[in-house]
SENU-922822 format. One line per field, with one value per residue (C-alpha): residue number from 1; z, y, x. Coordinates in nm, 4 decimals. Example, Ala and Ser with C-alpha at 12.3 -4.5 7.8 and 13.67 -1.06 7.14 Angstrom:
% residues 2
nr	(1	2)
w	(0.7800	0.7140)
v	(-0.4500	-0.1060)
u	(1.2300	1.3670)
END
This chain:
% residues 469
nr	(1	2	3	4	5	6	7	8	9	10	11	12	13	14	15	16	17	18	19	20	21	22	23	24	25	26	27	28	29	30	31	32	33	34	35	36	37	38	39	40	41	42	43	44	45	46	47	48	49	50	51	52	53	54	55	56	57	58	59	60	61	62	63	64	65	66	67	68	69	70	71	72	73	74	75	76	77	78	79	80	81	82	83	84	85	86	87	88	89	90	91	92	93	94	95	96	97	98	99	100	101	102	103	104	105	106	107	108	109	110	111	112	113	114	115	116	117	118	119	120	121	122	123	124	125	126	127	128	129	130	131	132	133	134	135	136	137	138	139	140	141	142	143	144	145	146	147	148	149	150	151	152	153	154	155	156	157	158	159	160	161	162	163	164	165	166	167	168	169	170	171	172	173	174	175	176	177	178	179	180	181	182	183	184	185	186	187	188	189	190	191	192	193	194	195	196	197	198	199	200	201	202	203	204	205	206	207	208	209	210	211	212	213	214	215	216	217	218	219	220	221	222	223	224	225	226	227	228	229	230	231	232	233	234	235	236	237	238	239	240	241	242	243	244	245	246	247	248	249	250	251	252	253	254	255	256	257	258	259	260	261	262	263	264	265	266	267	268	269	270	271	272	273	274	275	276	277	278	279	280	281	282	283	284	285	286	287	288	289	290	291	292	293	294	295	296	297	298	299	300	301	302	303	304	305	306	307	308	309	310	311	312	313	314	315	316	317	318	319	320	321	322	323	324	325	326	327	328	329	330	331	332	333	334	335	336	337	338	339	340	341	342	343	344	345	346	347	348	349	350	351	352	353	354	355	356	357	358	359	360	361	362	363	364	365	366	367	368	369	370	371	372	373	374	375	376	377	378	379	380	381	382	383	384	385	386	387	388	389	390	391	392	393	394	395	396	397	398	399	400	401	402	403	404	405	406	407	408	409	410	411	412	413	414	415	416	417	418	419	420	421	422	423	424	425	426	427	428	429	430	431	432	433	434	435	436	437	438	439	440	441	442	443	444	445	446	447	448	449	450	451	452	453	454	455	456	457	458	459	460	461	462	463	464	465	466	467	468	469)
w	(8.6363	8.4967	8.7510	9.1136	9.2466	9.4715	9.8467	10.0777	10.2159	9.8748	9.8278	10.1683	10.0657	9.7465	9.9473	10.1930	9.9206	9.7236	9.4333	9.4803	9.6396	9.8274	9.5951	9.2925	9.4614	9.5136	9.1661	9.0313	9.2295	9.1283	8.7637	8.8107	8.9738	8.6834	8.4408	8.6006	8.8633	8.6439	8.5095	8.8216	9.0779	9.3488	9.5145	9.6327	9.7169	9.6258	9.8586	9.5731	9.6969	10.0560	9.9672	9.7599	10.0367	10.2925	10.0549	10.0263	10.4049	10.4569	10.1921	10.4131	10.7197	10.5350	10.4354	10.8031	10.9339	11.1241	10.9139	11.0674	11.0010	10.7131	10.5570	10.2008	10.2232	10.0087	10.1703	10.0752	10.3401	10.3237	10.3644	10.6962	10.8573	11.0103	10.9068	11.0793	10.8752	10.5852	10.4696	10.6081	10.4612	10.4914	10.1332	10.2334	10.1593	10.5249	10.6065	10.3141	10.3980	10.7234	10.8074	11.0916	11.3938	11.4698	11.3070	11.3678	11.5879	11.2953	11.0604	11.3115	11.3739	11.0050	10.9893	11.3006	11.1145	10.8226	10.5829	10.3285	10.2957	9.9262	9.9416	10.0554	9.8960	9.7832	9.9785	10.0232	10.2386	10.6008	10.4985	10.4085	10.0915	9.9116	9.5721	9.6263	9.4442	9.7509	9.7566	9.7119	9.4915	9.2419	9.1978	9.1920	8.9044	8.8922	8.7257	8.5959	8.3971	8.4364	8.3551	8.7067	9.0670	9.2850	9.5790	9.9049	10.1195	10.0830	9.7011	9.6490	9.8695	9.6895	9.3365	9.4387	9.5289	9.2335	8.9946	9.1496	9.2813	9.6243	9.7788	10.0718	10.1636	10.5028	10.4911	10.7318	10.7679	10.9317	10.7581	10.4850	10.3628	10.3355	10.2259	9.9652	9.7565	9.7991	9.6469	9.3687	9.2935	9.3153	9.6229	9.9870	10.2639	10.6378	10.8909	11.2370	11.5561	11.6991	11.9692	11.8116	11.6198	11.7769	11.6310	11.7493	11.4551	11.2474	11.1574	11.3045	11.1402	11.3945	11.6812	11.7933	11.4429	11.2801	11.2309	11.0585	10.8538	10.5612	10.1909	9.9787	9.7233	9.9644	10.2842	10.4380	10.3690	10.5594	10.8492	10.8634	10.8557	11.1154	11.3389	11.3105	11.3770	11.6456	12.0262	12.3252	12.2860	12.5654	12.3302	12.2654	12.5695	12.3513	12.2888	12.4202	12.4849	12.2474	12.4406	12.4875	12.4313	12.0726	11.9654	11.9189	11.5567	11.4750	11.1080	11.0429	10.8783	10.8392	10.5819	10.6491	10.4429	10.4135	10.2630	9.9953	9.9012	9.8958	9.5796	9.5243	9.4910	9.1429	8.9830	8.8936	9.2627	9.3933	9.1589	9.2483	9.6181	9.6065	9.4042	9.7008	9.9354	9.7396	9.7614	10.1450	10.1616	9.9464	10.1813	10.4795	10.6312	10.7130	10.5675	10.7265	10.6534	10.9410	10.9915	11.0870	11.1896	11.1913	10.8368	10.7722	11.0849	11.0107	10.7901	10.9791	11.3038	11.1368	10.9855	11.2869	11.5121	11.2771	11.1683	11.5436	11.6109	11.3032	11.4198	11.7357	11.5838	11.3033	11.5300	11.5777	11.2133	11.2580	11.0971	11.4250	11.5000	11.1815	10.8094	10.6006	10.7186	10.5348	10.4328	10.6001	10.8301	11.0025	11.3456	11.5023	11.4069	11.0424	11.0601	11.1582	10.9129	10.6091	10.6853	10.7055	10.4062	10.2011	10.3411	10.3728	10.0805	10.0268	10.1659	10.4805	10.5382	10.4875	10.7537	10.9907	10.9678	11.0112	11.3224	11.4770	11.4300	11.5930	11.8869	11.9370	12.2693	12.0987	11.8951	12.1015	12.2584	11.9443	11.7221	11.9057	12.2108	12.0058	11.7589	12.0553	12.1732	11.8267	11.7966	12.1052	11.9585	11.6403	11.8433	12.0515	11.7485	11.5576	11.8555	11.8883	11.5266	11.6014	11.9052	11.6821	11.3701	11.3227	11.0643	10.8877	10.5135	10.2473	9.9323	10.0207	9.8073	9.6374	9.2957	9.1223	9.0841	8.9811	8.6824	8.7628	8.8513	8.8677	9.2343	9.3129	9.2519	9.5028	9.8452	9.9685	9.6840	9.7718	10.1336	10.0461	9.8987	10.2512	10.3496	10.3586	10.5278	10.8097	11.0403	11.1168	11.2271	11.4177	11.6205	11.6199	11.4738	11.2316	10.8661	10.5484	10.1837	9.9439	9.5610	9.4129	9.0472	8.7888	8.6706	8.3040	8.2522	8.3846	8.7024	9.0251	9.2904	9.6638	9.9135	10.2822	10.6063	10.9391	11.2604	11.6433	11.8286	11.7775	11.5435	11.2571	11.2320	11.1647	10.8924	10.7260	10.7386	10.5809	10.3119	10.2343	10.1584	9.9204	9.7654	9.4548	9.4026)
v	(-7.7050	-7.3615	-7.2775	-7.3445	-7.5629	-7.4024	-7.3643	-7.5950	-7.3113	-7.2666	-7.6394	-7.6623	-7.3785	-7.5723	-7.8932	-7.7289	-7.5378	-7.8656	-7.7452	-8.0243	-8.3670	-8.5491	-8.8456	-8.6078	-8.4739	-8.8192	-8.9210	-8.6140	-8.6941	-9.0699	-8.9525	-8.7559	-9.0492	-9.2787	-9.0242	-8.9479	-9.1984	-9.4666	-9.2280	-9.0170	-9.3031	-9.0742	-9.3247	-9.6667	-9.7586	-9.6065	-9.6639	-9.6293	-9.8187	-9.7165	-9.3499	-9.3505	-9.5276	-9.2739	-8.9832	-9.1192	-9.1375	-8.7825	-8.6494	-8.7838	-8.6277	-8.2911	-8.3277	-8.3924	-8.1084	-8.3375	-8.3164	-8.2394	-7.9406	-8.0969	-8.2812	-8.3791	-8.2709	-8.5338	-8.6184	-8.8388	-8.9587	-9.0346	-9.3918	-9.3118	-9.2648	-9.5520	-9.6028	-9.8804	-10.1955	-10.0418	-10.1008	-9.8866	-9.9591	-9.6534	-9.6890	-9.9938	-10.3770	-10.4504	-10.3826	-10.5747	-10.6938	-10.5108	-10.3590	-10.1171	-10.2038	-9.8331	-9.4987	-9.2208	-8.9427	-8.6901	-8.9335	-9.0195	-8.6545	-8.5930	-8.8897	-8.7638	-8.4269	-8.6187	-8.5827	-8.8583	-9.0537	-9.1446	-9.3311	-9.3923	-9.1915	-9.2840	-9.1584	-9.2112	-9.5186	-9.4245	-9.0577	-9.0794	-8.8785	-8.5554	-8.6726	-8.9655	-9.1878	-9.3893	-9.5511	-9.9290	-9.8679	-9.6510	-9.2755	-9.0241	-8.7920	-8.4211	-8.3293	-8.0010	-8.1975	-8.5778	-8.5811	-8.4216	-8.5510	-8.4550	-8.3825	-8.5815	-8.7463	-8.6486	-8.6628	-8.8542	-8.6340	-8.3118	-8.4435	-8.5782	-8.2198	-8.0773	-8.3036	-8.2619	-8.6276	-8.4944	-8.1580	-8.1874	-8.4257	-8.5160	-8.5329	-8.5616	-8.3394	-8.4437	-8.2158	-8.0495	-8.3420	-8.1440	-7.8058	-7.9322	-8.1250	-7.8480	-7.6099	-7.8474	-7.9038	-7.5443	-7.5955	-7.4959	-7.7114	-7.6457	-7.8029	-7.7148	-7.6416	-7.9587	-8.0731	-7.9090	-8.2163	-8.5679	-8.8076	-9.1113	-9.3436	-9.1886	-9.4578	-9.2844	-9.1915	-8.9401	-8.8830	-8.5353	-8.3978	-8.5567	-8.3477	-8.4105	-8.1337	-8.0527	-7.9783	-7.7877	-7.5174	-7.2710	-7.1122	-7.1438	-7.5219	-7.5601	-7.3652	-7.5671	-7.9041	-7.7831	-7.6678	-8.0218	-8.2307	-8.0250	-8.0486	-8.2680	-8.6401	-8.8840	-9.1092	-8.8472	-8.6933	-8.4433	-8.2348	-7.8878	-7.6439	-7.3415	-7.0119	-6.8187	-6.4734	-6.3799	-6.2314	-5.8615	-5.8230	-5.5933	-5.5682	-5.6814	-5.9913	-6.1243	-6.3224	-6.5025	-6.3620	-6.6923	-6.8571	-6.5990	-6.5787	-6.9538	-7.0667	-7.3461	-7.0932	-7.0982	-6.7589	-6.7697	-6.8520	-6.5740	-6.3240	-6.4436	-6.4268	-6.0640	-5.9727	-6.1064	-5.8996	-5.5919	-5.6686	-5.7064	-5.3726	-5.2088	-5.3411	-5.1695	-5.4480	-5.3867	-5.6567	-5.6996	-5.9283	-6.1159	-6.3338	-6.6994	-6.8470	-7.2064	-7.2625	-7.5093	-7.6975	-7.7195	-8.0338	-8.2258	-8.1658	-8.2709	-8.5894	-8.6979	-8.6674	-8.8016	-9.1136	-9.1825	-9.1636	-9.3773	-9.6495	-9.6762	-9.6365	-9.8905	-10.1663	-10.2898	-10.4096	-10.7467	-10.9988	-11.1239	-10.9077	-10.7848	-10.7217	-10.8990	-11.2109	-11.3933	-11.7521	-12.0471	-11.8627	-12.0767	-11.9132	-11.6043	-11.3809	-11.5092	-11.4066	-11.0601	-11.0054	-11.1523	-10.9908	-10.6482	-10.7040	-10.7962	-10.5504	-10.2221	-10.0181	-9.8808	-9.5294	-9.6781	-9.9122	-9.6239	-9.4062	-9.6850	-9.7630	-9.3962	-9.3711	-9.6845	-9.5512	-9.2161	-9.3936	-9.6404	-9.6130	-9.4910	-9.2128	-9.1095	-8.8015	-8.7099	-8.7050	-8.7492	-8.5368	-8.2698	-8.2511	-8.2032	-7.9169	-7.7550	-7.8042	-7.5981	-7.3143	-7.3256	-7.2984	-7.0050	-6.8128	-6.8645	-6.7444	-6.4425	-6.3495	-6.4030	-6.1860	-5.8948	-6.0001	-6.1723	-6.4275	-6.5608	-6.5781	-6.7775	-6.9677	-7.3074	-7.4925	-7.3954	-7.5163	-7.6208	-7.9970	-8.2099	-8.4384	-8.8043	-8.9739	-8.6493	-8.6775	-9.0422	-9.1432	-8.8808	-8.8952	-8.5902	-8.3765	-8.5103	-8.4167	-8.0589	-8.0258	-8.0001	-7.7003	-7.4417	-7.6522	-7.8336	-7.5303	-7.5440	-7.9154	-7.8684	-7.5871	-7.7365	-7.4160	-7.3883	-7.3240	-7.2807	-7.3108	-7.1065	-7.0974	-6.8382	-6.8692	-7.0654	-7.0592	-7.0312	-7.3883	-7.3579	-7.5515	-7.4302	-7.2392	-7.2008	-6.9161	-7.0300	-6.8459	-6.9684	-6.8192	-6.8390	-7.1465	-7.1922	-6.8861	-7.0798	-6.8241	-6.5499	-6.7593	-6.8321	-6.4694	-6.3589	-6.6270	-6.5072	-6.1577	-6.2987	-6.5966	-6.4054	-6.2013)
u	(-6.5935	-6.6590	-6.9425	-6.9356	-7.2273	-7.4836	-7.3941	-7.5828	-7.7832	-7.9587	-7.9902	-8.1546	-8.3950	-8.4809	-8.5335	-8.7766	-8.9570	-9.0169	-8.8072	-8.5520	-8.5396	-8.2652	-8.3144	-8.2598	-7.9433	-7.7997	-7.8870	-7.7035	-7.3818	-7.4012	-7.4298	-7.1054	-6.9430	-7.0417	-6.9131	-6.5700	-6.4719	-6.3421	-6.0864	-6.0133	-6.0147	-6.1519	-6.3968	-6.2899	-6.6540	-6.9823	-7.2739	-7.5283	-7.8400	-7.7820	-7.7432	-8.0676	-8.2593	-8.1360	-8.2240	-8.5732	-8.6167	-8.4738	-8.7149	-8.9898	-8.8368	-8.8273	-9.1914	-9.2852	-9.0631	-8.8260	-8.5185	-8.1787	-7.9616	-7.7639	-8.0579	-7.9532	-7.5965	-7.4185	-7.0746	-6.7863	-6.5483	-6.1733	-6.0655	-5.8971	-6.2337	-6.4379	-6.8052	-6.9922	-7.0376	-6.8421	-6.4894	-6.2047	-5.8689	-5.6593	-5.5593	-5.3656	-5.3786	-5.2977	-5.6559	-5.7960	-6.1353	-6.1721	-6.5126	-6.5492	-6.7636	-6.8341	-6.8432	-6.5941	-6.7453	-6.7269	-6.8941	-7.1634	-7.2380	-7.2885	-7.5351	-7.7134	-7.7639	-7.9212	-7.6258	-7.5881	-7.2625	-7.2229	-6.8907	-6.5373	-6.2512	-5.9041	-5.6046	-5.2248	-5.1768	-5.2225	-5.2188	-4.8453	-4.8039	-4.8511	-4.9663	-5.2160	-4.9647	-4.8941	-5.2355	-5.2447	-5.5557	-5.3691	-5.3299	-5.6242	-5.5897	-5.6641	-5.9917	-5.8420	-5.5705	-5.5609	-5.1802	-5.1284	-5.1695	-5.4558	-5.2393	-5.2328	-5.3124	-5.6829	-5.6564	-5.9686	-6.1717	-6.0531	-6.1185	-6.4581	-6.5660	-6.3772	-6.5613	-6.9083	-6.9104	-7.0301	-7.1014	-6.8589	-6.5759	-6.4488	-6.0625	-5.7729	-5.4682	-5.1375	-4.9048	-5.1233	-5.3209	-5.6509	-5.4963	-5.2522	-5.4990	-5.7520	-5.5001	-5.4135	-5.7826	-5.9085	-6.1406	-6.1393	-5.9965	-5.9963	-5.7750	-5.9306	-5.7335	-5.5931	-5.8372	-6.1502	-6.2766	-6.2709	-6.0086	-6.2138	-6.2542	-5.9735	-5.7113	-5.4065	-5.0927	-4.9432	-5.1678	-5.0429	-5.0707	-5.3892	-5.6950	-6.0273	-6.1781	-6.4048	-6.3407	-6.5842	-6.6410	-6.8021	-6.6909	-7.0401	-7.0362	-6.7051	-6.8568	-7.1704	-6.9804	-6.7340	-7.0175	-7.1693	-6.8559	-6.6791	-6.7190	-6.6502	-6.6358	-6.5712	-6.3769	-6.1003	-5.9296	-5.7259	-6.0430	-6.0344	-6.3181	-6.3119	-6.2573	-6.5877	-6.4186	-6.3551	-6.0256	-5.9992	-5.8947	-5.5988	-5.6674	-5.3139	-5.1888	-4.8327	-4.6452	-4.3106	-4.0411	-3.8450	-4.1543	-4.2394	-3.8639	-3.8059	-3.6292	-3.8876	-4.1792	-4.3300	-4.3302	-4.7043	-4.7884	-4.5719	-4.7374	-5.0879	-5.0102	-4.8890	-5.1867	-5.4016	-5.1775	-5.2613	-5.6362	-5.5993	-5.4233	-5.6913	-5.9536	-5.7964	-5.5876	-5.2219	-4.9863	-4.6371	-4.3406	-4.1791	-3.8828	-3.9034	-3.5689	-3.6795	-3.7810	-3.4985	-3.5913	-3.9628	-3.9691	-3.7074	-3.8991	-4.2272	-4.0789	-3.8850	-4.2003	-4.4621	-4.2593	-4.1943	-4.5679	-4.6383	-4.3937	-4.5948	-4.9435	-4.8945	-4.7563	-5.1148	-5.1231	-4.9678	-5.1969	-5.3327	-5.6311	-5.7812	-5.7129	-5.4576	-5.2856	-5.0002	-5.0687	-4.8826	-4.6360	-4.3631	-4.4124	-4.5434	-4.2414	-4.2737	-4.6382	-4.5607	-4.2855	-4.4608	-4.7898	-4.6304	-4.4089	-4.7164	-4.9580	-4.7640	-4.6538	-4.3029	-4.3665	-4.5339	-4.2352	-3.9937	-4.1617	-4.2082	-3.8328	-3.7423	-3.9622	-3.8279	-3.4784	-3.5375	-3.7149	-3.4355	-3.2315	-2.9133	-3.0860	-3.3858	-3.2289	-3.0357	-3.3457	-3.6801	-3.6127	-3.4382	-3.7301	-3.9711	-3.7613	-3.7595	-4.1376	-4.1747	-3.9532	-4.1603	-4.4824	-4.3456	-4.2277	-4.5569	-4.7582	-4.5348	-4.6229	-4.9915	-4.9730	-4.8997	-5.1121	-5.4540	-5.3331	-5.0315	-5.0810	-4.8760	-4.9179	-5.0611	-4.8014	-4.4785	-4.5978	-4.9172	-4.9955	-4.7017	-4.7168	-4.7936	-4.4687	-4.2675	-4.1720	-4.2123	-3.8435	-3.7081	-3.8802	-3.6863	-3.8279	-4.1795	-4.1292	-4.0333	-4.3816	-4.5176	-4.2906	-4.5650	-4.8306	-4.6550	-4.6334	-5.0048	-4.9682	-4.6525	-4.8224	-5.1798	-5.3195	-5.6185	-5.5386	-5.7418	-5.6635	-5.8725	-5.8563	-5.6150	-5.6880	-5.4857	-5.1270	-5.0251	-5.0909	-5.4483	-5.3720	-5.5296	-5.3255	-5.3978	-5.3749	-5.3315	-5.4429	-5.3302	-5.4818	-5.4900	-5.6251	-5.9932	-6.0306	-6.1771	-6.4566	-6.2113	-6.0254	-6.3634	-6.4736	-6.1459	-6.1826	-6.5310	-6.4149	-6.1512	-6.3302	-6.4506	-6.1242)
END
């Protein structure tokens, strides 16, 4: 897309001035879906008639002055989020045919604000992947170049925004699953502070890492959606009240030397990153480099802990309660084994086995306990950096979008793609990816900003100053 779509604030003005209608907006996005989705595979289900009917009802609410704060905002939701009476499959065949009996808190809050849910978006199975090639529904392709991946696991969500199929997407981020596809697709993606947005209704991968957040073209759209979906919820005890006192800015940001000097970092991305650094310096912000001694431990810590949590979370998918069930099992154990063999994909099986291994009695202390200890060290060092700087900046990813199939034969190479993003999930801190231009092959690049707990406003303000650079 050569020109960014209008921000929601302008769309809202047009709606209230009678220059635009919600029905017209939905029809526009449906036309984009009709034009592109068969090739891109971003949406798994499109709620065409429902979205049009809801748009008509919201037009009437606007006319009567009773419309909610997000009236007419057209939103797509990742296939990890529950929506009452609609399918929720987590990109997996083990939930084939499952329809949710309730809506995720974040989804319900959007509906209560008169947003319009237009469909359900493709993702890596249970959020396990960096390219959207692990979906049982097939890969989502990058709108910038369909020979390349969209990024994962919220790949369908990113491409839907990228290609104008919706105004905003609601994704999830466990190790970079909002920010990585945002970078690969040239849009913005926000992972909020852990505990800011309720995880009720999110089909869990790793419960102490998972976050729900918005993806959009505009900073202000991210802020509006975050403001709508955040806040206390009796269904999620991990939510934390945001501090009432704002941080005092130091006008200083830091980058981690080991990241910008990493051998995997693409030259185009390094050059674009330091061009942004020069822009920050020119705008009066001090930029410092810092050491981070736990770079080599970051990914092992993340994967030990997330696979352990996945092993526990995914045990509920057994063919007894909901979703896929194998035919003609010999006994209960046969039911469990065959259902999971048929329903789970290869990457999900791999991570369940890894997680079960590290939780086993003989290896629990050697792996799981040790990873928890290293997680604390990573948190402490990160917070020490943020005690002296407002933000930590980096490229979002080490390279631009991979070619389809480029990484699938080597899981270790695939896992390395998360190196720059997992720190925010290990620490629970907010992080934002913003577009950083294109590389020499015209593929989008991303610039990441990570901040102190609950300082999403600061991240968004910094992004706003850099959005048009």
